[in-house]
N, CA and C atoms of all chains as a GROMACS GRO file, in nm:
protein
  549
    1MET      N    1   6.643  -0.008  -2.409
    1MET     CA    2   6.782  -0.021  -2.466
    1MET      C    3   6.795  -0.155  -2.515
    2ASP      N    4   6.878  -0.167  -2.628
    2ASP     CA    5   6.885  -0.291  -2.690
    2ASP      C    6   6.968  -0.400  -2.610
    3ALA      N    7   6.949  -0.521  -2.625
    3ALA     CA    8   7.018  -0.625  -2.537
    3ALA      C    9   7.157  -0.621  -2.555
    4SER      N   10   7.218  -0.600  -2.683
    4SER     CA   11   7.361  -0.599  -2.677
    4SER      C   12   7.438  -0.495  -2.618
    5LEU      N   13   7.371  -0.373  -2.612
    5LEU     CA   14   7.434  -0.253  -2.545
    5LEU      C   15   7.419  -0.277  -2.399
    6LYS      N   16   7.291  -0.324  -2.341
    6LYS     CA   17   7.301  -0.368  -2.201
    6LYS      C   18   7.394  -0.465  -2.164
    7GLN      N   19   7.411  -0.568  -2.245
    7GLN     CA   20   7.506  -0.665  -2.219
    7GLN      C   21   7.653  -0.596  -2.211
    8ARG      N   22   7.690  -0.513  -2.305
    8ARG     CA   23   7.818  -0.440  -2.300
    8ARG      C   24   7.841  -0.355  -2.174
    9LEU      N   25   7.733  -0.305  -2.122
    9LEU     CA   26   7.732  -0.213  -2.002
    9LEU      C   27   7.736  -0.308  -1.885
   10ASP      N   28   7.656  -0.423  -1.879
   10ASP     CA   29   7.683  -0.506  -1.765
   10ASP      C   30   7.810  -0.563  -1.759
   11ASP      N   31   7.876  -0.595  -1.868
   11ASP     CA   32   8.017  -0.640  -1.872
   11ASP      C   33   8.109  -0.547  -1.825
   12LEU      N   34   8.097  -0.420  -1.868
   12LEU     CA   35   8.198  -0.320  -1.820
   12LEU      C   36   8.188  -0.298  -1.684
   13VAL      N   37   8.064  -0.288  -1.620
   13VAL     CA   38   8.047  -0.268  -1.478
   13VAL      C   39   8.108  -0.380  -1.398
   14GLY      N   40   8.098  -0.489  -1.459
   14GLY     CA   41   8.152  -0.625  -1.398
   14GLY      C   42   8.299  -0.627  -1.393
   15THR      N   43   8.378  -0.537  -1.465
   15THR     CA   44   8.517  -0.576  -1.483
   15THR      C   45   8.589  -0.536  -1.362
   16SER      N   46   8.536  -0.466  -1.273
   16SER     CA   47   8.622  -0.434  -1.149
   16SER      C   48   8.515  -0.397  -1.038
   17PRO      N   49   8.573  -0.417  -0.915
   17PRO     CA   50   8.469  -0.379  -0.800
   17PRO      C   51   8.433  -0.249  -0.796
   18ILE      N   52   8.524  -0.145  -0.845
   18ILE     CA   53   8.505  -0.013  -0.843
   18ILE      C   54   8.518   0.032  -0.997
   19PHE      N   55   8.410   0.085  -1.063
   19PHE     CA   56   8.426   0.108  -1.194
   19PHE      C   57   8.362   0.247  -1.229
   20VAL      N   58   8.439   0.330  -1.306
   20VAL     CA   59   8.401   0.470  -1.317
   20VAL      C   60   8.388   0.494  -1.473
   21PHE      N   61   8.262   0.539  -1.522
   21PHE     CA   62   8.236   0.597  -1.646
   21PHE      C   63   8.259   0.739  -1.648
   22MET      N   64   8.378   0.790  -1.733
   22MET     CA   65   8.418   0.938  -1.718
   22MET      C   66   8.456   0.977  -1.852
   23LYS      N   67   8.483   1.114  -1.848
   23LYS     CA   68   8.546   1.177  -1.972
   23LYS      C   69   8.688   1.172  -1.968
   24GLY      N   70   8.757   1.111  -2.057
   24GLY     CA   71   8.905   1.101  -2.062
   24GLY      C   72   8.938   0.981  -1.967
   25ASN      N   73   9.059   0.967  -1.928
   25ASN     CA   74   9.106   0.868  -1.853
   25ASN      C   75   9.175   0.916  -1.708
   26LYS      N   76   9.212   0.804  -1.645
   26LYS     CA   77   9.281   0.847  -1.497
   26LYS      C   78   9.394   0.954  -1.512
   27LEU      N   79   9.460   0.933  -1.617
   27LEU     CA   80   9.583   1.023  -1.619
   27LEU      C   81   9.553   1.161  -1.684
   28MET      N   82   9.447   1.153  -1.766
   28MET     CA   83   9.407   1.280  -1.833
   28MET      C   84   9.256   1.297  -1.841
   29PRO      N   85   9.198   1.324  -1.731
   29PRO     CA   86   9.050   1.357  -1.729
   29PRO      C   87   9.019   1.465  -1.811
   30GLN      N   88   8.917   1.449  -1.882
   30GLN     CA   89   8.880   1.572  -1.971
   30GLN      C   90   8.770   1.661  -1.926
   31CYS      N   91   8.742   1.656  -1.806
   31CYS     CA   92   8.632   1.724  -1.737
   31CYS      C   93   8.653   1.739  -1.590
   32GLY      N   94   8.616   1.856  -1.540
   32GLY     CA   95   8.661   1.874  -1.398
   32GLY      C   96   8.583   1.780  -1.310
   33PHE      N   97   8.450   1.743  -1.339
   33PHE     CA   98   8.382   1.654  -1.250
   33PHE      C   99   8.447   1.515  -1.244
   34SER      N  100   8.484   1.471  -1.371
   34SER     CA  101   8.538   1.330  -1.392
   34SER      C  102   8.682   1.344  -1.304
   35ASN      N  103   8.752   1.455  -1.314
   35ASN     CA  104   8.872   1.473  -1.236
   35ASN      C  105   8.847   1.450  -1.095
   36ASN      N  106   8.739   1.524  -1.035
   36ASN     CA  107   8.706   1.507  -0.899
   36ASN      C  108   8.698   1.362  -0.859
   37VAL      N  109   8.622   1.289  -0.945
   37VAL     CA  110   8.616   1.140  -0.885
   37VAL      C  111   8.744   1.065  -0.907
   38VAL      N  112   8.839   1.087  -0.992
   38VAL     CA  113   8.964   1.026  -0.995
   38VAL      C  114   9.033   1.069  -0.882
   39GLN      N  115   9.043   1.200  -0.846
   39GLN     CA  116   9.122   1.247  -0.730
   39GLN      C  117   9.075   1.186  -0.604
   40ILE      N  118   8.960   1.160  -0.593
   40ILE     CA  119   8.890   1.098  -0.467
   40ILE      C  120   8.945   0.961  -0.454
   41LEU      N  121   8.930   0.888  -0.568
   41LEU     CA  122   8.964   0.745  -0.567
   41LEU      C  123   9.105   0.726  -0.536
   42ASN      N  124   9.195   0.824  -0.603
   42ASN     CA  125   9.340   0.820  -0.581
   42ASN      C  126   9.371   0.847  -0.433
   43ALA      N  127   9.300   0.943  -0.371
   43ALA     CA  128   9.331   0.985  -0.244
   43ALA      C  129   9.300   0.869  -0.144
   44LEU      N  130   9.202   0.786  -0.177
   44LEU     CA  131   9.165   0.665  -0.096
   44LEU      C  132   9.248   0.538  -0.126
   45ALA      N  133   9.340   0.573  -0.216
   45ALA     CA  134   9.429   0.450  -0.264
   45ALA      C  135   9.359   0.333  -0.296
   46VAL      N  136   9.260   0.322  -0.355
   46VAL     CA  137   9.174   0.215  -0.401
   46VAL      C  138   9.194   0.174  -0.556
   47PRO      N  139   9.180   0.040  -0.592
   47PRO     CA  140   9.198   0.022  -0.718
   47PRO      C  141   9.061   0.033  -0.812
   48PHE      N  142   9.072   0.085  -0.920
   48PHE     CA  143   8.954   0.096  -0.986
   48PHE      C  144   8.990   0.108  -1.146
   49GLU      N  145   8.885   0.074  -1.224
   49GLU     CA  146   8.892   0.074  -1.369
   49GLU      C  147   8.808   0.193  -1.422
   50THR      N  148   8.845   0.236  -1.532
   50THR     CA  149   8.749   0.348  -1.597
   50THR      C  150   8.726   0.324  -1.747
   51PHE      N  151   8.612   0.381  -1.794
   51PHE     CA  152   8.597   0.380  -1.932
   51PHE      C  153   8.575   0.520  -1.983
   52ASP      N  154   8.636   0.555  -2.090
   52ASP     CA  155   8.632   0.700  -2.142
   52ASP      C  156   8.506   0.703  -2.247
   53VAL      N  157   8.402   0.758  -2.195
   53VAL     CA  158   8.278   0.762  -2.283
   53VAL      C  159   8.300   0.865  -2.397
   54LEU      N  160   8.399   0.944  -2.400
   54LEU     CA  161   8.421   1.015  -2.523
   54LEU      C  162   8.465   0.944  -2.632
   55SER      N  163   8.511   0.818  -2.609
   55SER     CA  164   8.569   0.730  -2.705
   55SER      C  165   8.445   0.648  -2.775
   56ASP      N  166   8.330   0.655  -2.729
   56ASP     CA  167   8.223   0.559  -2.762
   56ASP      C  168   8.087   0.622  -2.749
   57MET      N  169   8.026   0.680  -2.852
   57MET     CA  170   7.902   0.749  -2.841
   57MET      C  171   7.788   0.660  -2.799
   58GLU      N  172   7.798   0.535  -2.824
   58GLU     CA  173   7.684   0.441  -2.791
   58GLU      C  174   7.691   0.414  -2.631
   59ILE      N  175   7.808   0.406  -2.580
   59ILE     CA  176   7.814   0.388  -2.428
   59ILE      C  177   7.794   0.534  -2.370
   60ARG      N  178   7.818   0.637  -2.427
   60ARG     CA  179   7.807   0.757  -2.376
   60ARG      C  180   7.660   0.800  -2.348
   61GLN      N  181   7.576   0.772  -2.444
   61GLN     CA  182   7.434   0.784  -2.425
   61GLN      C  183   7.373   0.657  -2.345
   62GLY      N  184   7.407   0.547  -2.378
   62GLY     CA  185   7.365   0.423  -2.311
   62GLY      C  186   7.381   0.427  -2.153
   63ILE      N  187   7.488   0.469  -2.097
   63ILE     CA  188   7.505   0.466  -1.966
   63ILE      C  189   7.402   0.565  -1.883
   64LYS      N  190   7.372   0.673  -1.962
   64LYS     CA  191   7.282   0.763  -1.903
   64LYS      C  192   7.145   0.694  -1.877
   65ASP      N  193   7.110   0.609  -1.984
   65ASP     CA  194   6.969   0.526  -1.963
   65ASP      C  195   6.984   0.426  -1.869
   66TYR      N  196   7.097   0.361  -1.879
   66TYR     CA  197   7.122   0.236  -1.794
   66TYR      C  198   7.118   0.273  -1.653
   67SER      N  199   7.177   0.384  -1.615
   67SER     CA  200   7.169   0.430  -1.470
   67SER      C  201   7.059   0.518  -1.428
   68ASP      N  202   6.981   0.557  -1.538
   68ASP     CA  203   6.878   0.668  -1.520
   68ASP      C  204   6.948   0.784  -1.446
   69TRP      N  205   7.055   0.841  -1.515
   69TRP     CA  206   7.132   0.945  -1.454
   69TRP      C  207   7.180   1.023  -1.566
   70PRO      N  208   7.170   1.153  -1.574
   70PRO     CA  209   7.184   1.228  -1.693
   70PRO      C  210   7.338   1.280  -1.707
   71THR      N  211   7.417   1.265  -1.610
   71THR     CA  212   7.551   1.327  -1.629
   71THR      C  213   7.650   1.225  -1.609
   72ILE      N  214   7.767   1.262  -1.654
   72ILE     CA  215   7.913   1.178  -1.642
   72ILE      C  216   7.993   1.269  -1.557
   73PRO      N  217   8.065   1.212  -1.452
   73PRO     CA  218   8.102   1.067  -1.436
   73PRO      C  219   7.991   0.993  -1.369
   74GLN      N  220   7.994   0.858  -1.366
   74GLN     CA  221   7.924   0.755  -1.296
   74GLN      C  222   8.000   0.655  -1.226
   75VAL      N  223   7.981   0.639  -1.098
   75VAL     CA  224   8.070   0.542  -1.030
   75VAL      C  225   7.986   0.425  -0.986
   76TYR      N  226   8.030   0.305  -1.009
   76TYR     CA  227   7.981   0.180  -0.973
   76TYR      C  228   8.064   0.102  -0.877
   77VAL      N  229   7.999   0.043  -0.778
   77VAL     CA  230   8.072  -0.038  -0.678
   77VAL      C  231   7.993  -0.169  -0.678
   78ASN      N  232   8.071  -0.271  -0.707
   78ASN     CA  233   8.013  -0.398  -0.700
   78ASN      C  234   7.880  -0.404  -0.776
   79GLY      N  235   7.875  -0.339  -0.898
   79GLY     CA  236   7.748  -0.351  -0.976
   79GLY      C  237   7.638  -0.241  -0.932
   80GLU      N  238   7.671  -0.174  -0.835
   80GLU     CA  239   7.558  -0.080  -0.783
   80GLU      C  240   7.605   0.060  -0.814
   81PHE      N  241   7.509   0.131  -0.880
   81PHE     CA  242   7.551   0.257  -0.909
   81PHE      C  243   7.547   0.359  -0.785
   82ILE      N  244   7.643   0.429  -0.748
   82ILE     CA  245   7.653   0.489  -0.622
   82ILE      C  246   7.636   0.642  -0.627
   83GLY      N  247   7.652   0.693  -0.758
   83GLY     CA  248   7.654   0.837  -0.781
   83GLY      C  249   7.748   0.897  -0.871
   84GLY      N  250   7.736   1.037  -0.881
   84GLY     CA  251   7.832   1.113  -0.975
   84GLY      C  252   7.915   1.184  -0.881
   85SER      N  253   7.970   1.303  -0.934
   85SER     CA  254   8.082   1.378  -0.865
   85SER      C  255   8.031   1.423  -0.731
   86ASP      N  256   7.894   1.489  -0.736
   86ASP     CA  257   7.852   1.544  -0.609
   86ASP      C  258   7.841   1.469  -0.499
   87ILE      N  259   7.781   1.341  -0.530
   87ILE     CA  260   7.762   1.244  -0.430
   87ILE      C  261   7.890   1.184  -0.374
   88LEU      N  262   7.992   1.155  -0.458
   88LEU     CA  263   8.118   1.110  -0.419
   88LEU      C  264   8.171   1.196  -0.329
   89ILE      N  265   8.184   1.333  -0.362
   89ILE     CA  266   8.244   1.436  -0.266
   89ILE      C  267   8.177   1.433  -0.136
   90GLU      N  268   8.043   1.430  -0.126
   90GLU     CA  269   7.974   1.429  -0.001
   90GLU      C  270   8.009   1.309   0.084
   91MET      N  271   8.008   1.195  -0.002
   91MET     CA  272   8.046   1.062   0.074
   91MET      C  273   8.183   1.051   0.109
   92TYR      N  274   8.279   1.123   0.043
   92TYR     CA  275   8.421   1.126   0.078
   92TYR      C  276   8.428   1.216   0.194
   93ASN      N  277   8.375   1.328   0.207
   93ASN     CA  278   8.384   1.410   0.318
   93ASN      C  279   8.338   1.364   0.446
   94SER      N  280   8.221   1.287   0.429
   94SER     CA  281   8.161   1.223   0.554
   94SER      C  282   8.228   1.100   0.599
   95GLY      N  283   8.333   1.047   0.528
   95GLY     CA  284   8.397   0.922   0.572
   95GLY      C  285   8.317   0.796   0.520
   96GLU      N  286   8.189   0.829   0.472
   96GLU     CA  287   8.111   0.702   0.429
   96GLU      C  288   8.170   0.637   0.300
   97LEU      N  289   8.242   0.706   0.207
   97LEU     CA  290   8.296   0.648   0.102
   97LEU      C  291   8.408   0.544   0.135
   98ARG      N  292   8.503   0.594   0.220
   98ARG     CA  293   8.602   0.510   0.261
   98ARG      C  294   8.548   0.378   0.313
   99GLU      N  295   8.445   0.384   0.407
   99GLU     CA  296   8.388   0.276   0.460
   99GLU      C  297   8.335   0.175   0.358
  100LYS      N  298   8.249   0.235   0.281
  100LYS     CA  299   8.182   0.150   0.168
  100LYS      C  300   8.277   0.086   0.075
  101LEU      N  301   8.388   0.157   0.036
  101LEU     CA  302   8.487   0.078  -0.054
  101LEU      C  303   8.558  -0.019   0.013
  102ALA      N  304   8.578   0.002   0.152
  102ALA     CA  305   8.658  -0.088   0.214
  102ALA      C  306   8.593  -0.224   0.219
  103VAL      N  307   8.458  -0.212   0.263
  103VAL     CA  308   8.373  -0.316   0.255
  103VAL      C  309   8.355  -0.382   0.122
  104ALA      N  310   8.350  -0.309   0.014
  104ALA     CA  311   8.335  -0.351  -0.124
  104ALA      C  312   8.449  -0.454  -0.167
  105LEU      N  313   8.574  -0.405  -0.121
  105LEU     CA  314   8.697  -0.458  -0.155
  105LEU      C  315   8.740  -0.573  -0.070
  106ALA      N  316   8.669  -0.597   0.032
  106ALA     CA  317   8.695  -0.701   0.146
  106ALA      C  318   8.681  -0.841   0.078
  107MET      N  319   7.104   2.761  -2.266
  107MET     CA  320   7.121   2.827  -2.120
  107MET      C  321   6.973   2.828  -2.074
  108VAL      N  322   6.951   2.832  -1.950
  108VAL     CA  323   6.813   2.843  -1.891
  108VAL      C  324   6.827   2.954  -1.766
  109HIS      N  325   6.712   3.018  -1.744
  109HIS     CA  326   6.719   3.109  -1.632
  109HIS      C  327   6.698   3.045  -1.503
  110PRO      N  328   6.772   3.095  -1.393
  110PRO     CA  329   6.742   3.018  -1.268
  110PRO      C  330   6.613   2.999  -1.239
  111ASP      N  331   6.512   3.108  -1.270
  111ASP     CA  332   6.383   3.091  -1.223
  111ASP      C  333   6.305   2.974  -1.302
  112GLN      N  334   6.347   2.940  -1.416
  112GLN     CA  335   6.294   2.828  -1.484
  112GLN      C  336   6.319   2.702  -1.417
  113VAL      N  337   6.454   2.700  -1.372
  113VAL     CA  338   6.490   2.569  -1.284
  113VAL      C  339   6.420   2.563  -1.170
  114ARG      N  340   6.405   2.674  -1.097
  114ARG     CA  341   6.339   2.667  -0.964
  114ARG      C  342   6.184   2.628  -0.986
  115ALA      N  343   6.138   2.688  -1.090
  115ALA     CA  344   5.991   2.644  -1.109
  115ALA      C  345   5.971   2.503  -1.177
  116ALA      N  346   6.068   2.456  -1.240
  116ALA     CA  347   6.043   2.301  -1.283
  116ALA      C  348   6.062   2.220  -1.164
  117ILE      N  349   6.160   2.244  -1.067
  117ILE     CA  350   6.163   2.161  -0.957
  117ILE      C  351   6.044   2.177  -0.856
  118SER      N  352   6.007   2.301  -0.841
  118SER     CA  353   5.892   2.312  -0.754
  118SER      C  354   5.753   2.245  -0.800
  119GLN      N  355   5.751   2.247  -0.940
  119GLN     CA  356   5.632   2.167  -0.982
  119GLN      C  357   5.637   2.021  -0.958
  120ALA      N  358   5.764   1.961  -0.971
  120ALA     CA  359   5.780   1.827  -0.945
  120ALA      C  360   5.769   1.785  -0.790
  121LEU      N  361   5.816   1.879  -0.695
  121LEU     CA  362   5.837   1.857  -0.558
  121LEU      C  363   5.778   1.982  -0.500
  122PRO      N  364   5.640   1.986  -0.481
  122PRO     CA  365   5.574   2.112  -0.440
  122PRO      C  366   5.609   2.170  -0.290
  123ASP      N  367   5.660   2.093  -0.215
  123ASP     CA  368   5.690   2.130  -0.081
  123ASP      C  369   5.846   2.179  -0.074
  124ALA      N  370   5.932   2.171  -0.193
  124ALA     CA  371   6.056   2.197  -0.188
  124ALA      C  372   6.110   2.337  -0.169
  125THR      N  373   6.194   2.351  -0.092
  125THR     CA  374   6.272   2.488  -0.088
  125THR      C  375   6.380   2.471  -0.191
  126VAL      N  376   6.390   2.559  -0.282
  126VAL     CA  377   6.497   2.553  -0.392
  126VAL      C  378   6.589   2.671  -0.390
  127GLU      N  379   6.713   2.652  -0.392
  127GLU     CA  380   6.805   2.759  -0.415
  127GLU      C  381   6.880   2.739  -0.545
  128VAL      N  382   6.878   2.830  -0.637
  128VAL     CA  383   6.956   2.810  -0.764
  128VAL      C  384   7.057   2.926  -0.774
  129GLU      N  385   7.176   2.885  -0.782
  129GLU     CA  386   7.288   2.978  -0.785
  129GLU      C  387   7.356   2.969  -0.949
  130ASP      N  388   7.362   3.072  -1.027
  130ASP     CA  389   7.429   3.062  -1.151
  130ASP      C  390   7.585   3.097  -1.136
  131LEU      N  391   7.648   2.986  -1.145
  131LEU     CA  392   7.790   3.012  -1.108
  131LEU      C  393   7.870   3.093  -1.192
  132THR      N  394   7.843   3.091  -1.331
  132THR     CA  395   7.920   3.167  -1.433
  132THR      C  396   7.859   3.283  -1.489
  133GLY      N  397   7.720   3.308  -1.457
  133GLY     CA  398   7.636   3.406  -1.516
  133GLY      C  399   7.599   3.373  -1.667
  134GLY      N  400   7.639   3.254  -1.692
  134GLY     CA  401   7.602   3.208  -1.845
  134GLY      C  402   7.468   3.125  -1.842
  135GLY      N  403   7.428   3.086  -1.730
  135GLY     CA  404   7.286   3.003  -1.732
  135GLY      C  405   7.312   2.869  -1.745
  136ASP      N  406   7.436   2.803  -1.765
  136ASP     CA  407   7.458   2.677  -1.809
  136ASP      C  408   7.531   2.591  -1.692
  137HIS      N  409   7.596   2.666  -1.603
  137HIS     CA  410   7.661   2.608  -1.485
  137HIS      C  411   7.587   2.652  -1.348
  138LEU      N  412   7.514   2.550  -1.314
  138LEU     CA  413   7.433   2.580  -1.195
  138LEU      C  414   7.456   2.509  -1.064
  139GLN      N  415   7.426   2.579  -0.966
  139GLN     CA  416   7.441   2.510  -0.839
  139GLN      C  417   7.304   2.521  -0.758
  140VAL      N  418   7.252   2.392  -0.748
  140VAL     CA  419   7.113   2.398  -0.686
  140VAL      C  420   7.112   2.313  -0.555
  141LYS      N  421   7.039   2.375  -0.458
  141LYS     CA  422   7.021   2.320  -0.329
  141LYS      C  423   6.869   2.291  -0.320
  142VAL      N  424   6.826   2.166  -0.286
  142VAL     CA  425   6.685   2.135  -0.283
  142VAL      C  426   6.666   2.063  -0.136
  143VAL      N  427   6.566   2.121  -0.070
  143VAL     CA  428   6.524   2.058   0.064
  143VAL      C  429   6.385   2.024   0.044
  144SER      N  430   6.353   1.898   0.066
  144SER     CA  431   6.221   1.851   0.040
  144SER      C  432   6.192   1.722   0.136
  145THR      N  433   6.070   1.718   0.195
  145THR     CA  434   6.016   1.595   0.260
  145THR      C  435   6.023   1.473   0.179
  146ALA      N  436   6.005   1.498   0.039
  146ALA     CA  437   6.001   1.398  -0.056
  146ALA      C  438   6.130   1.300  -0.066
  147PHE      N  439   6.241   1.355  -0.004
  147PHE     CA  440   6.362   1.277  -0.008
  147PHE      C  441   6.380   1.179   0.127
  148ASP      N  442   6.277   1.205   0.216
  148ASP     CA  443   6.282   1.130   0.330
  148ASP      C  444   6.299   0.974   0.295
  149GLY      N  445   6.394   0.915   0.355
  149GLY     CA  446   6.418   0.773   0.348
  149GLY      C  447   6.465   0.721   0.220
  150LEU      N  448   6.511   0.822   0.118
  150LEU     CA  449   6.557   0.775  -0.004
  150LEU      C  450   6.720   0.789   0.001
  151SER      N  451   6.781   0.702  -0.077
  151SER     CA  452   6.929   0.714  -0.102
  151SER      C  453   6.944   0.847  -0.185
  152ARG      N  454   7.089   0.887  -0.168
  152ARG     CA  455   7.116   0.996  -0.241
  152ARG      C  456   7.092   0.999  -0.386
  153VAL      N  457   7.113   0.879  -0.426
  153VAL     CA  458   7.101   0.846  -0.586
  153VAL      C  459   6.964   0.878  -0.620
  154LYS      N  460   6.860   0.816  -0.529
  154LYS     CA  461   6.719   0.846  -0.561
  154LYS      C  462   6.681   0.978  -0.551
  155GLN      N  463   6.741   1.054  -0.440
  155GLN     CA  464   6.694   1.190  -0.435
  155GLN      C  465   6.742   1.269  -0.539
  156HIS      N  466   6.872   1.251  -0.596
  156HIS     CA  467   6.905   1.324  -0.709
  156HIS      C  468   6.833   1.295  -0.830
  157GLN      N  469   6.783   1.175  -0.848
  157GLN     CA  470   6.708   1.124  -0.975
  157GLN      C  471   6.571   1.196  -0.970
  158LEU      N  472   6.522   1.229  -0.860
  158LEU     CA  473   6.389   1.305  -0.848
  158LEU      C  474   6.410   1.441  -0.909
  159VAL      N  475   6.528   1.496  -0.875
  159VAL     CA  476   6.556   1.642  -0.918
  159VAL      C  477   6.580   1.654  -1.068
  160TYR      N  478   6.672   1.539  -1.105
  160TYR     CA  479   6.702   1.534  -1.259
  160TYR      C  480   6.577   1.505  -1.329
  161GLY      N  481   6.485   1.427  -1.268
  161GLY     CA  482   6.363   1.397  -1.355
  161GLY      C  483   6.291   1.520  -1.378
  162ALA      N  484   6.291   1.608  -1.284
  162ALA     CA  485   6.225   1.742  -1.317
  162ALA      C  486   6.286   1.835  -1.424
  163LEU      N  487   6.412   1.810  -1.448
  163LEU     CA  488   6.495   1.884  -1.542
  163LEU      C  489   6.545   1.804  -1.650
  164ARG      N  490   6.450   1.703  -1.691
  164ARG     CA  491   6.510   1.606  -1.773
  164ARG      C  492   6.529   1.670  -1.927
  165SER      N  493   6.448   1.768  -1.976
  165SER     CA  494   6.461   1.811  -2.090
  165SER      C  495   6.567   1.902  -2.095
  166GLU      N  496   6.591   1.995  -1.993
  166GLU     CA  497   6.703   2.089  -1.985
  166GLU      C  498   6.841   2.011  -1.995
  167LEU      N  499   6.847   1.910  -1.914
  167LEU     CA  500   6.968   1.814  -1.915
  167LEU      C  501   6.989   1.756  -2.033
  168ALA      N  502   6.880   1.698  -2.102
  168ALA     CA  503   6.921   1.622  -2.234
  168ALA      C  504   6.957   1.711  -2.341
  169SER      N  505   6.897   1.832  -2.346
  169SER     CA  506   6.934   1.929  -2.449
  169SER      C  507   7.067   1.992  -2.427
  170GLU      N  508   7.127   1.967  -2.313
  170GLU     CA  509   7.251   2.036  -2.247
  170GLU      C  510   7.224   2.186  -2.253
  171ALA      N  511   7.108   2.235  -2.237
  171ALA     CA  512   7.085   2.375  -2.195
  171ALA      C  513   7.158   2.408  -2.065
  172ILE      N  514   7.137   2.286  -1.970
  172ILE     CA  515   7.212   2.295  -1.850
  172ILE      C  516   7.329   2.208  -1.874
  173HIS      N  517   7.460   2.258  -1.872
  173HIS     CA  518   7.576   2.176  -1.908
  173HIS      C  519   7.631   2.115  -1.773
  174ALA      N  520   7.622   2.188  -1.664
  174ALA     CA  521   7.674   2.141  -1.528
  174ALA      C  522   7.584   2.172  -1.434
  175LEU      N  523   7.547   2.093  -1.330
  175LEU     CA  524   7.458   2.112  -1.242
  175LEU      C  525   7.508   2.044  -1.105
  176ALA      N  526   7.561   2.137  -1.020
  176ALA     CA  527   7.606   2.078  -0.895
  176ALA      C  528   7.485   2.073  -0.804
  177LEU      N  529   7.453   1.954  -0.732
  177LEU     CA  530   7.320   1.941  -0.676
  177LEU      C  531   7.347   1.902  -0.529
  178GLN      N  532   7.277   1.961  -0.435
  178GLN     CA  533   7.267   1.906  -0.317
  178GLN      C  534   7.136   1.894  -0.262
  179THR      N  535   7.102   1.785  -0.205
  179THR     CA  536   6.970   1.746  -0.166
  179THR      C  537   6.969   1.719  -0.020
  180SER      N  538   6.847   1.750   0.056
  180SER     CA  539   6.833   1.721   0.196
  180SER      C  540   6.689   1.735   0.232
  181THR      N  541   6.669   1.661   0.354
  181THR     CA  542   6.532   1.678   0.400
  181THR      C  543   6.523   1.791   0.514
  182PRO      N  544   6.419   1.845   0.538
  182PRO     CA  545   6.408   1.954   0.631
  182PRO      C  546   6.457   1.905   0.777
  183SER      N  547   6.539   1.998   0.838
  183SER     CA  548   6.588   1.938   0.975
  183SER      C  549   6.492   1.949   1.082
   0.00000   0.00000   0.00000
């Protein structure tokens, strides 16, 4: 990956303790999986920022290489990739996500 | 689209001891639900567990032959 793209992704991930790469935005998710993640984070009432990968082909492909993860959405917490929709759902159901985000935002 | 058997075979090749269940959610072969149980996941984070499975399906995912893959990984109990 070229350095300027990596820098853009580093910068994006760093804009907020909880950052989501998704299709669409919080108000209008363009994919059911992205919607799942938004609904979970809304249910936990935590602040988060998002980036719409449909608006930028370079980021859309780049984030897959950056995270070594083939699908969107992707959730970062304090710069650490924690998973996509399936993992977020599992962590939400087990209570693990609430704890992790509480620690991250403390 | 891919046949569930191809998905099962690709995962079994990467993780020989794995028990793999593949369910075709729509009948179209591009929305799949996959459960994988393997000792290879022992001690790994969920992200790393899923990365092992995604690695086995890299070409199918990159070509979007598989559009949606709901994945559950676990170790034998």
